[in-house]
BAFI-724269 format. One line per 2 residues: their letters; for each residue y, x, z of N, C-alpha, C. Coordinates in Angstrom, 1 decimal. Layout:
residues N
a) Y X Z Y X Z Y X Z  ...
END
This chain:
residues 219
mr) 19.8 127.6 225.7 19.8 129.1 226.4 21.1 129.6 226.3  21.7 129.7 224.8 22.9 130.1 224.6 24.0 129.9 225.6
av) 23.8 128.4 225.7 24.9 128.0 226.2 24.8 127.6 228.0  23.8 128.1 228.4 23.7 129.0 229.7 24.1 130.4 229.6
ys) 24.2 131.0 228.9 24.2 132.5 229.1 25.9 131.8 228.8  26.3 131.4 228.5 28.2 131.6 228.1 28.5 130.8 229.7
av) 27.8 130.1 230.1 28.4 129.5 231.3 28.4 130.5 232.6  27.5 131.2 232.2 27.0 132.3 233.8 28.3 133.5 232.8
vm) 28.0 134.3 232.3 29.4 134.7 231.9 30.4 134.4 232.1  31.4 133.2 232.1 32.2 132.8 232.0 32.6 132.6 233.9
ll) 31.5 132.1 234.2 31.8 132.2 235.9 31.5 134.0 236.7  31.0 134.8 236.0 31.3 135.5 236.6 32.4 136.2 236.2
ls) 33.1 135.7 235.1 34.7 136.3 234.8 35.5 135.7 235.5  35.4 134.6 235.8 36.1 133.4 237.1 36.1 134.6 238.3
if) 35.3 135.1 238.9 35.2 135.0 240.2 36.0 137.0 240.3  35.9 137.3 239.2 36.4 139.0 239.0 37.4 138.5 239.4
tl) 38.1 137.4 238.1 39.6 137.5 238.0 40.0 136.7 239.5  39.4 136.1 240.6 40.3 135.5 241.2 40.0 137.0 242.7
at) 38.6 137.6 242.7 38.6 138.9 243.2 40.1 139.6 243.2  40.5 139.8 241.7 41.6 140.7 241.6 42.9 140.3 242.5
td) 42.7 138.7 241.6 44.2 138.5 241.7 44.1 138.4 243.7  43.0 137.8 244.5 43.3 138.6 245.9 43.7 140.0 246.3
dt) 43.5 140.9 245.9 43.3 142.1 245.9 45.2 142.6 245.5  45.4 141.9 244.7 46.8 142.0 244.4 48.2 141.4 245.3
la) 47.5 140.2 245.4 48.8 139.1 246.7 48.3 139.5 248.0  47.4 140.5 248.6 47.1 140.4 249.8 48.4 141.5 250.2
ps) 49.2 141.2 251.0 49.8 142.5 251.5 49.3 143.6 252.4  49.8 144.4 252.2 49.4 145.7 252.9 50.3 146.5 253.9
ai) 50.1 146.9 255.1 50.9 148.0 255.6 51.4 148.8 254.8  52.6 149.2 254.9 53.0 150.7 254.5 53.5 151.2 256.0
ek) 53.7 151.1 256.9 54.1 151.5 258.2 53.3 150.8 259.2  52.8 151.5 260.4 52.1 151.2 261.5 52.8 152.2 262.5
fg) 53.0 151.0 263.8 53.1 151.4 264.9 53.0 151.0 266.1  52.5 152.1 267.0 51.6 151.5 268.3 52.5 151.2 269.4
vf) 52.6 150.2 269.9 53.6 149.3 270.7 53.3 149.5 272.4  53.8 150.5 273.3 53.5 150.8 274.2 54.4 150.4 275.1
hd) 53.7 149.6 276.0 54.5 149.0 277.0 54.5 149.7 278.4  55.9 149.3 279.0 56.1 150.5 280.7 55.5 149.5 281.6
is) 54.3 149.3 281.7 53.6 147.9 282.6 54.3 148.6 283.9  54.2 149.2 284.2 54.5 149.9 285.6 55.1 151.2 285.3
yn) 56.6 151.6 286.0 57.2 152.7 285.8 56.9 154.2 285.4  57.2 154.6 284.1 56.9 155.5 283.5 54.9 155.5 282.9
ef) 54.9 154.2 283.5 52.9 154.4 282.4 53.1 153.2 281.5  52.7 153.8 280.5 53.1 153.3 279.0 51.5 153.3 278.6
vq) 51.4 152.2 278.7 49.9 151.5 277.8 50.4 150.9 276.7  49.5 151.0 275.7 49.7 150.2 274.5 48.9 149.3 274.6
rg) 49.8 148.2 274.1 49.3 146.8 274.5 49.1 145.9 272.6  49.3 146.8 271.7 49.3 145.9 270.3 50.1 147.5 269.3
el) 49.8 146.4 268.0 50.5 147.4 267.3 51.7 146.8 266.0  52.4 147.4 265.4 53.3 146.7 264.8 53.2 146.9 263.5
hv) 52.8 146.0 262.4 52.8 146.5 261.4 53.7 146.0 259.9  54.1 147.0 259.2 55.7 146.7 258.5 55.1 146.7 256.9
ln) 54.8 145.4 256.2 54.6 144.9 255.2 55.5 145.1 254.1  54.1 145.4 253.0 55.1 145.6 251.4 55.6 144.5 251.3
dg) 55.6 143.2 251.2 56.1 142.3 250.9 57.3 141.8 251.5  57.8 142.5 252.1 59.2 142.1 253.0 58.9 141.7 254.2
ta) 57.8 141.7 255.0 57.7 141.1 256.1 57.0 141.7 257.1  57.2 141.4 258.6 56.2 142.0 259.7 55.5 141.5 260.7
qy) 54.4 142.2 260.4 53.6 141.2 261.9 52.9 142.1 263.0  53.1 141.6 264.6 53.1 142.1 265.9 50.5 141.9 265.7
qp) 50.1 142.6 266.3 48.8 142.8 266.2 48.6 142.7 267.5  47.8 142.5 268.5 47.6 143.0 269.6 46.2 143.5 269.9
ig) 45.9 144.0 270.5 45.0 145.0 270.8 44.4 144.3 272.2  42.7 144.3 272.4 42.3 143.9 273.2 41.1 145.1 273.9
lq) 41.3 146.2 273.7 40.8 147.5 274.4 41.0 147.4 276.1  39.7 147.7 276.6 39.8 147.1 277.9 40.5 149.0 278.6
dp) 40.1 149.8 278.0 40.6 151.1 278.1 41.7 151.0 277.0  42.8 150.8 276.7 44.1 151.0 275.8 44.4 152.4 275.9
pr) 44.8 152.9 274.7 45.6 154.2 274.9 46.9 154.3 275.7  47.3 155.4 276.4 48.4 155.8 277.4 49.0 156.9 276.8
lt) 50.8 157.2 277.1 51.5 158.0 276.5 51.3 158.7 277.7  51.5 159.9 277.5 51.6 160.7 279.2 52.9 161.1 279.1
et) 53.4 161.7 280.2 54.8 161.3 280.9 56.0 162.3 279.8  55.3 163.2 279.3 56.1 164.4 278.7 56.4 163.0 277.6
ds) 55.8 162.6 277.0 55.9 161.6 276.0 57.0 160.7 276.0  56.8 159.8 277.2 57.6 158.3 277.7 58.4 158.4 278.5
kh) 59.0 159.6 279.5 59.5 159.6 280.5 61.0 159.1 279.8  61.5 157.8 280.7 62.6 157.4 280.5 63.4 157.6 281.5
pd) 65.0 157.7 281.8 65.4 157.9 283.1 65.6 156.8 283.9  66.2 156.2 283.5 66.8 154.9 283.9 65.5 153.9 285.0
ps) 65.4 153.9 285.7 64.4 153.2 286.5 64.6 151.5 286.3  65.8 151.1 286.1 66.2 149.9 285.8 66.4 149.3 284.3
ky) 65.3 150.2 283.5 65.2 149.6 282.7 63.5 149.5 281.9  62.9 148.2 281.3 61.6 148.1 280.8 62.1 149.1 279.7
tv) 61.0 149.6 279.3 61.0 150.1 277.7 59.8 150.0 277.4  59.9 149.8 276.1 58.9 149.7 275.2 58.9 150.8 274.1
il) 58.5 151.3 273.6 57.6 152.6 272.9 57.2 152.3 271.7  57.6 152.5 270.1 57.4 152.5 268.8 57.0 153.5 268.6
rs) 55.4 154.1 268.5 55.2 155.6 268.1 54.8 155.2 266.4  54.9 155.4 265.7 54.3 155.8 264.0 52.9 156.2 264.3
ln) 51.9 155.5 263.8 50.5 156.0 263.9 50.3 157.0 262.5  51.3 156.9 261.5 51.4 157.9 260.7 51.5 159.8 261.8
gg) 52.5 159.4 262.5 52.5 160.5 263.4 54.4 160.4 263.1  55.1 161.1 263.6 56.3 161.6 263.3 57.3 161.0 264.3
tq) 57.7 159.7 263.9 58.5 158.8 263.9 58.7 158.2 265.0  59.5 157.9 266.6 59.2 157.2 267.6 60.7 156.3 267.9
fv) 60.3 155.5 267.9 61.5 154.3 268.6 61.6 154.5 270.2  62.2 154.7 271.3 62.8 153.9 272.4 63.5 152.8 272.7
lp) 62.8 152.2 272.8 63.6 150.6 273.1 63.5 150.2 274.3  64.7 150.3 275.0 64.5 150.0 276.4 65.8 148.1 276.8
vm) 65.3 147.8 277.4 66.2 146.2 278.0 66.0 146.3 279.5  67.2 145.3 280.1 67.0 145.5 281.4 65.6 145.3 282.0
rc) 64.7 145.5 283.2 63.9 145.2 283.7 64.2 143.7 284.7  65.5 143.5 284.9 65.2 141.6 285.4 65.1 141.2 284.7
rl) 65.0 141.3 283.6 64.9 140.1 282.4 63.4 139.8 282.2  62.7 140.0 283.1 61.1 139.9 283.2 61.0 139.7 284.7
vn) 61.7 139.5 285.2 60.8 139.3 286.5 60.8 137.9 286.8  58.9 138.1 287.5 58.4 136.6 287.7 59.0 135.2 286.4
dl) 58.7 136.4 285.2 58.6 135.6 284.0 57.5 135.6 283.4  56.2 133.9 283.7 54.5 134.5 283.1 55.0 133.7 281.8
ka) 55.8 133.8 281.0 56.0 133.2 279.8 57.3 133.8 278.9  57.2 135.0 279.3 58.4 136.2 278.5 57.9 136.3 277.1
ee) 59.0 135.9 276.5 58.9 136.6 274.9 59.6 137.9 274.3  59.1 138.6 273.4 59.8 139.7 273.0 60.5 139.6 272.0
tf) 61.4 139.8 270.9 61.3 140.0 269.8 61.6 141.8 269.3  61.2 142.1 268.1 61.3 143.1 267.7 61.7 142.5 265.5
vi) 62.9 143.1 265.4 63.7 143.4 264.7 63.8 144.7 263.8  63.1 144.8 262.9 63.3 145.9 261.7 64.4 146.1 260.7
ht) 64.9 147.1 260.8 66.1 147.0 259.6 65.9 148.1 258.6  65.5 147.7 257.9 65.4 148.8 256.5 66.1 148.6 255.5
te) 66.4 149.9 254.6 67.5 150.2 253.3 66.8 149.7 252.4  67.3 149.5 251.1 67.0 148.7 249.9 65.2 149.3 249.2
ng) 65.1 150.5 250.1 64.1 151.3 249.4 62.7 151.2 250.7  63.1 150.0 251.3 62.4 149.6 252.8 61.7 151.1 253.7
di) 63.1 151.8 254.1 63.1 153.2 254.8 63.5 152.6 256.4  62.7 153.0 257.4 63.1 152.0 258.7 64.1 152.9 258.8
fh) 65.0 152.2 259.5 66.6 153.5 259.7 66.8 152.1 261.6  66.1 151.5 261.7 66.8 151.0 263.1 65.8 150.0 263.9
id) 65.5 150.0 264.9 64.6 148.4 265.2 65.4 148.3 266.7  65.5 147.3 266.3 66.2 146.3 267.8 65.2 145.5 268.4
yd) 65.0 145.3 269.5 64.6 145.0 270.9 65.2 143.9 272.1  64.4 142.8 271.7 64.7 142.0 272.8 63.7 141.2 273.7
ag) 64.1 141.3 275.1 62.9 140.5 275.9 63.0 140.2 277.4  62.4 139.1 277.2 62.6 137.8 278.8 63.7 137.5 278.5
ns) 64.6 137.0 279.7 66.0 135.8 279.6 67.0 136.9 280.7  68.1 136.5 280.4 69.4 136.8 281.0 69.3 136.2 282.5
an) 69.0 135.3 282.2 69.1 134.3 284.0 68.1 134.7 285.0  67.1 135.5 284.2 65.9 135.8 285.7 66.9 136.8 286.3
cq) 67.8 137.8 285.8 68.5 138.9 286.8 69.2 138.3 287.6  69.4 136.8 287.7 70.1 136.0 288.9 69.1 136.5 290.3
kt) 67.8 136.0 290.1 66.7 136.2 290.6 66.6 137.6 292.1  66.7 137.6 292.7 66.6 138.5 294.1 65.3 139.6 294.2
hg) 64.1 138.9 294.0 63.4 139.8 293.9 62.3 138.7 293.2  61.2 139.9 293.1 60.4 139.3 292.6 59.8 140.6 291.3
av) 57.9 139.9 290.5 57.2 141.0 290.2 57.5 141.0 288.6  57.6 142.5 287.8 58.1 142.3 286.5 57.0 142.1 286.1
sa) 56.6 141.1 284.7 55.8 140.8 284.1 55.9 141.2 281.9  54.8 141.8 281.8 55.3 142.0 280.7 55.3 141.0 279.7
pv) 55.7 141.0 278.5 55.8 139.9 277.9 54.9 139.6 276.9  54.3 137.9 277.1 53.1 137.7 276.7 53.3 136.7 275.1
ht) 54.5 136.9 274.3 54.3 136.0 273.3 55.8 137.5 272.7  54.9 137.7 270.8 55.6 138.8 270.1 56.1 138.2 268.7
ka) 57.3 138.1 269.0 57.8 138.0 267.7 58.4 139.4 266.3  58.0 139.3 265.4 58.5 140.7 264.7 59.3 139.7 263.3
ll) 60.4 140.7 263.1 60.8 140.1 262.0 61.9 141.3 261.4  61.2 141.3 260.1 62.3 142.6 258.9 63.0 141.9 258.7
rk) 64.2 143.0 258.4 65.7 142.5 258.2 66.2 143.9 256.5  66.1 143.8 255.6 66.5 144.1 254.6 68.3 144.8 254.2
rv) 68.4 146.0 254.6 69.8 146.2 254.6 70.5 145.6 252.8  71.6 145.0 252.6 72.1 144.3 251.5 73.8 145.6 251.3
vg) 73.6 145.6 250.3 74.9 146.7 249.7 75.7 145.1 249.2  76.9 145.3 249.8 78.2 144.2 249.2 78.8 145.0 248.2
pa) 79.7 144.2 247.6 80.6 145.0 246.3 81.4 145.8 246.8  81.6 147.0 246.6 82.8 148.0 246.3 83.9 147.3 247.0
pk) 84.4 147.8 248.0 86.2 147.1 248.6 87.1 147.9 247.0  88.3 147.1 246.9 89.3 147.6 246.2 90.6 147.4 246.6
ln) 90.9 148.5 246.4 92.0 148.6 247.4 93.5 148.1 246.0  94.5 148.0 246.8 95.6 147.7 246.0 96.2 148.7 246.5
pa) 97.4 148.7 245.0 98.4 150.0 245.3 99.1 149.3 246.4  99.9 150.2 247.1 100.6 150.4 247.9 102.1 149.8 248.3
av) 102.5 149.0 248.9 104.0 148.5 248.7 104.9 149.1 248.7  106.1 149.0 247.3 107.3 149.4 247.1 108.2 149.0 247.9
id) 109.0 149.5 248.7 110.3 149.0 249.6 111.3 148.9 249.0  112.5 148.1 248.2 113.2 148.0 247.7 114.3 148.8 248.6
md) 115.0 149.8 249.3 116.0 150.2 249.8 117.0 149.9 250.1  117.4 148.7 248.5 119.3 148.0 248.6 118.6 146.8 249.8
tg) 117.6 146.1 249.0 117.3 144.6 249.5 116.2 144.2 250.7  115.8 145.1 251.5 114.5 145.6 252.1 113.3 144.5 251.8
ke) 113.3 144.5 250.6 111.9 143.6 250.2 111.1 144.7 249.3  110.2 143.8 249.4 108.9 144.9 248.7 109.7 144.1 246.9
qq) 109.2 145.1 246.6 109.2 145.7 245.1 107.7 144.6 244.3  108.0 144.0 243.1 107.3 143.3 242.1 106.7 144.0 241.1
pe) 105.5 144.2 241.3 104.6 145.0 240.0 105.5 144.3 238.2  105.3 145.1 237.8 106.3 145.0 236.5 104.5 144.2 236.1
pp) 105.4 143.3 235.1 104.2 142.4 234.3 103.5 143.0 233.1  102.1 143.3 232.7 101.5 143.9 231.9 102.2 143.6 230.7
ks) 102.7 144.9 230.1 103.3 145.1 229.1 102.1 144.6 227.3  102.4 144.0 226.2 101.5 143.6 224.8 101.1 145.3 224.9
fl) 100.2 145.0 223.3 100.3 146.0 222.7 101.4 146.8 221.7  102.0 145.9 221.1 103.0 146.6 220.5 104.3 147.0 221.6
ak) 104.4 146.1 222.6 105.4 147.4 223.8 105.1 148.7 224.3  104.0 148.6 224.2 103.6 149.7 225.0 103.5 151.3 223.7
yw) 103.2 150.5 222.4 103.0 151.6 221.9 104.3 151.4 220.4  105.0 151.3 220.5 106.0 150.8 219.6 106.2 152.1 218.7
yy) 106.8 152.8 219.6 107.0 154.1 219.4 105.9 155.2 218.2  104.9 155.0 218.5 104.1 155.3 217.5 104.1 154.4 216.4
iv) 104.1 153.4 216.6 104.3 152.5 215.7 104.5 152.5 214.6  105.9 152.5 214.7 107.1 152.2 214.1 107.3 153.5 212.9
pv) 107.6 155.1 213.4 107.8 156.0 212.6 106.3 155.7 211.1  104.9 155.4 212.0 104.0 155.4 210.6 104.3 154.4 209.6
vi) 104.8 153.3 210.3 105.4 152.3 209.5 106.5 152.5 208.4  107.5 153.6 208.4 108.7 153.9 208.0 107.6 154.9 207.1
ml) 106.9 156.0 207.3 106.3 156.8 206.7 105.3 156.1 205.3  105.2 155.1 205.9 104.0 154.3 204.5 104.7 153.3 203.3
ml) 106.2 153.3 204.5 107.1 152.3 203.0 108.1 153.4 202.6  107.9 155.0 203.0 108.8 155.6 202.1 107.8 156.3 201.4
gg) 106.8 156.5 201.5 105.8 156.9 200.6 105.0 155.3 199.5  105.2 154.5 199.9 105.4 153.6 198.7 106.5 153.9 197.8
dd) 107.8 154.0 198.3 108.6 154.1 197.1 108.7 154.6 196.3  108.3 156.4 196.8 108.2 157.5 195.7 106.8 157.2 194.5
kq) 105.9 156.6 195.4 104.9 156.1 194.4 105.3 155.5 193.6  106.0 154.2 193.6 106.7 153.5 192.7 107.7 154.1 191.5
qe) 108.4 155.0 192.4 109.5 155.7 191.3 108.6 156.5 190.2  107.6 157.6 190.8 107.0 158.4 189.4 106.3 157.4 188.9
aa) 105.5 155.9 188.9 105.3 155.4 188.3 106.1 154.7 186.9  107.3 154.4 187.5 108.8 154.2 187.0 109.1 154.9 186.0
ap) 109.0 156.1 186.2 109.8 157.8 185.3 109.1 157.4 184.5  109.8 157.9 183.0 108.7 157.7 181.2 108.3 159.3 181.6
s) 107.4 158.7 180.8 106.6 160.1 180.7 106.8 161.2 179.4
END
């Protein structure tokens, strides 16, 4: 009976450990954007969500709503009719990115791809998003309907700060020869501080002679 009880306890502990591990390893979204496409000019319809995860990756999730959310004209108006525009609106409120590409890149392209590249700081703050869609070769077509992208990739790029630049001292030109003066070679410790060391040595030597004379003098 005791063996059965121990086995049950070990099984429960194993299940709890696995559940805790799964919760710890599962990435969570630190930022979510609604992705609104300019399906027809100035009619922005949400086609998916862009998630920035805490493991340094990004994911795109399409939505299959029959009546997806739309943006109002004041929120979405874009001045250039030659551009196909995607608007990323933060689901947390406040942040919005307007990402245009040439509309002709999506002409008669039923397999068009789009790519979001999210640039973040070292702390994970988003400061820029690049967007690319379609193919520039489609702009050679004289006419055709614009098709919304059907394949989406989401990438995250963290900014890496390189080493601070080291400035070299300005070059000094010898007015007589017209050549650059070479810097003096570094001096040794004695060459730098001999004028401090010599007086100290002399004082120690003189002080030592005085003590010897005092010791030799008859009392």
